[in-house]
matplotlib code that plots the C-alpha trace (Angstrom):
import matplotlib.pyplot as plt

x = [20.6, 18.4, 14.8, 12.3, 9.3, 5.7, 5.0, 7.0, 4.9, 1.7, 2.9, 3.8, 0.4, -1.3, 0.6, -0.4, -4.0, -3.9, -3.0, -5.6, -8.2, -7.3, -7.5, -10.8, -12.2, -11.4, -13.2, -16.0, -16.8, -18.9, -21.0, -24.2, -22.8, -20.1, -19.7, -18.0, -15.6, -14.7, -14.3, -11.9, -9.8, -9.6, -8.7, -6.0, -4.6, -4.6, -3.4, -0.5, 1.7, 1.0, 2.3, 5.2, 8.6, 10.0, 9.5, 8.2, 4.9, 6.3, 3.9, 1.1, 3.2, 3.4, -0.2, 1.0, 3.8, 1.2, 0.1, -3.2, -4.3, -3.0, -5.0, -8.1, -7.7, -7.0, -9.7, -12.3, -11.5, -12.0, -15.6, -17.3, -15.1, -17.0, -20.2, -18.9, -17.5, -14.3, -13.2, -13.7, -10.1, -8.7, -10.9, -9.6, -6.0, -6.6, -8.1, -5.1, -2.9, -5.1, -4.7, -0.9, -0.8, -2.8, -0.5, 2.5, 0.9, 0.1, 3.7, 4.8, 6.5, 7.1, 8.8, 9.4, 9.0, 12.0, 14.2, 15.9, 15.8, 19.0]
y = [-18.0, -17.2, -18.3, -15.8, -16.4, -16.5, -13.9, -11.4, -12.0, -11.7, -8.4, -7.0, -8.1, -6.5, -3.3, -3.2, -3.9, -0.9, 1.4, -0.1, 0.3, 4.0, 4.7, 2.7, 4.5, 7.9, 6.9, 5.4, 8.7, 9.5, 6.4, 6.1, 4.1, 6.5, 4.8, 1.9, 4.2, 5.9, 2.5, 1.3, 4.5, 4.0, 0.3, 1.1, 3.9, 2.0, -1.4, 0.0, 1.0, -2.4, -4.2, -1.9, -3.7, -1.1, -1.6, 1.8, 0.8, -1.4, -3.9, -3.1, -4.5, -7.9, -8.6, -9.4, -11.6, -14.2, -15.3, -16.8, -13.5, -11.6, -13.9, -13.5, -9.7, -9.1, -11.5, -10.0, -6.4, -7.2, -8.3, -4.9, -3.9, -6.3, -4.1, -1.2, -1.5, 0.6, -1.2, -4.8, -5.2, -4.0, -6.5, -9.3, -8.3, -8.2, -11.7, -12.9, -11.5, -13.4, -16.6, -16.3, -15.4, -18.5, -20.6, -19.3, -20.1, -23.7, -24.1, -23.1, -19.9, -17.5, -14.3, -11.0, -10.1, -10.0, -12.4, -14.6, -18.4, -20.0]
z = [8.6, 11.6, 11.7, 12.9, 15.1, 13.8, 16.5, 14.5, 11.4, 13.4, 14.9, 11.4, 10.0, 13.0, 12.5, 8.8, 9.8, 12.2, 9.3, 7.1, 9.9, 10.4, 6.7, 6.3, 9.3, 7.9, 4.6, 6.6, 8.2, 5.1, 5.5, 7.5, 10.5, 11.6, 15.0, 13.3, 11.5, 14.8, 16.4, 13.7, 14.0, 17.8, 17.5, 15.0, 17.1, 20.3, 19.0, 17.0, 19.9, 21.6, 18.5, 17.8, 18.5, 20.8, 24.5, 25.7, 27.3, 30.0, 31.6, 29.2, 26.4, 28.2, 27.1, 23.6, 24.8, 25.6, 22.1, 23.1, 24.6, 21.6, 19.3, 21.3, 21.5, 17.8, 16.7, 19.0, 18.1, 14.4, 14.6, 14.4, 11.4, 9.2, 9.3, 7.3, 3.8, 4.1, 7.3, 6.0, 4.7, 8.0, 9.8, 7.6, 8.1, 11.9, 11.7, 9.8, 12.6, 15.1, 13.2, 13.0, 16.8, 17.5, 15.3, 17.1, 20.5, 19.3, 18.2, 21.7, 21.0, 23.9, 24.7, 23.1, 19.4, 17.2, 19.2, 16.7, 17.0, 15.9]

ax = plt.figure().add_subplot(projection="3d")
ax.plot(x, y, z, "-o")
ax.set_aspect("equal")
plt.show()
């Protein structure tokens, strides 16, 4: 049985966080701080193609092959999501993705997502 990388799990958690951020941002449009809702919709929409496992963005996709950079990006982008109630769960999920990316980087994983380690 093949073992999968932690980077795969981080990417899946990040993709789920993107959908949660988009849904929370749509609900957050009825709250007083609408700029945070718009921010979370944009973050979810921009981050999802970068985490998607198909290589269609070329060199832009290589940002997330370096797990330290991916951890810093996902962790940094989640900060503003904590200031509006509907986007808090998306921020937590994005931080979990950052933690798993950081854990994968500390373990020394490299390369593309969804490459199996035998």
